[in-house]
C-alpha positions as MATLAB code, in Angstrom:
seq = 'LTCTLMQILYDDLLDQLNNDHSTEEMEKLLEDYESLATTLRSMDESFSFPAFLTTFLNLFGLFWNGYRIAFLAKLLNIHST';
ca = [
      -0.260   -0.118    0.060;
       2.955    2.496    1.015;
       4.578    1.874   -1.771;
       1.453    2.192   -4.400;
       1.070    5.360   -2.555;
       4.667    6.726   -3.528;
       4.284    5.414   -7.166;
       1.185    7.571   -7.404;
       2.634   10.489   -6.032;
       5.853   10.152   -7.961;
       3.964    9.436  -11.319;
       1.919   12.779  -10.751;
       4.937   14.901   -9.465;
       6.411   13.574  -13.108;
       3.319   14.840  -15.010;
       3.533   18.028  -13.087;
       7.010   18.600  -14.257;
       6.372   17.790  -17.829;
       4.213   21.058  -18.157;
       5.033   24.292  -18.199;
       5.550   26.378  -15.420;
       6.043   29.775  -13.649;
       9.336   30.189  -11.544;
       7.669   30.044   -8.111;
       5.681   26.629   -9.390;
       8.973   24.749  -10.020;
      10.314   25.965   -7.051;
       7.465   24.753   -5.833;
       7.355   21.512   -7.321;
      10.610   20.885   -6.488;
      10.065   21.448   -3.108;
       7.452   18.956   -3.025;
       9.952   16.486   -4.704;
      12.061   17.244   -2.076;
       9.719   16.012    0.797;
       8.762   13.215   -1.089;
      12.440   11.998   -1.428;
      12.920   12.577    2.119;
      10.555   10.696    3.488;
      11.162    7.814    1.165;
      14.599    7.611    1.889;
      13.289    7.507    5.966;
      11.224    4.346    5.143;
      13.807    2.970    3.841;
      16.257    3.007    6.280;
      13.676    2.245    8.871;
      12.041   -0.801    7.006;
      14.557   -2.284    4.798;
      16.466   -4.177    7.578;
      13.037   -5.621    9.081;
      11.803   -6.280    5.956;
      15.070   -8.121    4.835;
      14.915  -10.285    8.180;
      11.357  -11.305    7.567;
      11.953  -12.425    4.204;
      14.769  -14.222    5.091;
      13.165  -15.622    8.435;
      10.244  -16.766    5.882;
      12.489  -18.647    3.488;
      14.250  -20.025    5.804;
      10.997  -21.989    7.352;
      10.021  -22.693    3.998;
      13.589  -24.553    3.249;
      13.620  -26.206    6.891;
      10.511  -27.687    6.369;
      10.796  -28.684    2.593;
      13.783  -30.804    3.674;
      12.000  -32.238    6.530;
       9.122  -33.520    4.548;
      11.570  -34.668    1.806;
      14.552  -36.301    3.371;
      13.509  -36.462    7.299;
      10.977  -38.957    6.958;
      13.422  -41.062    4.530;
      16.041  -41.160    6.976;
      13.677  -42.118    9.994;
      12.462  -45.439    7.552;
      15.668  -46.561    7.000;
      16.506  -46.538   10.497;
      13.575  -48.263   11.558;
      14.082  -51.259    9.683;
];
């Protein structure tokens, strides 16, 4: 949801920048861009590591459960006979 909102804001800003503007309007658009970029940088610093950690732990859990299903059952059957 947040990424979609940021994409919409960037698209709107680019659409506005492609039109002819006075100097004052261009300054306002550049200030808006700076604010948007600052917000995005702050979000990146706040969410990058937690997102990486969540992805890593989920992939590890998926791998481990797949490993148990595929190989551990075979090992238990070999040792029980």
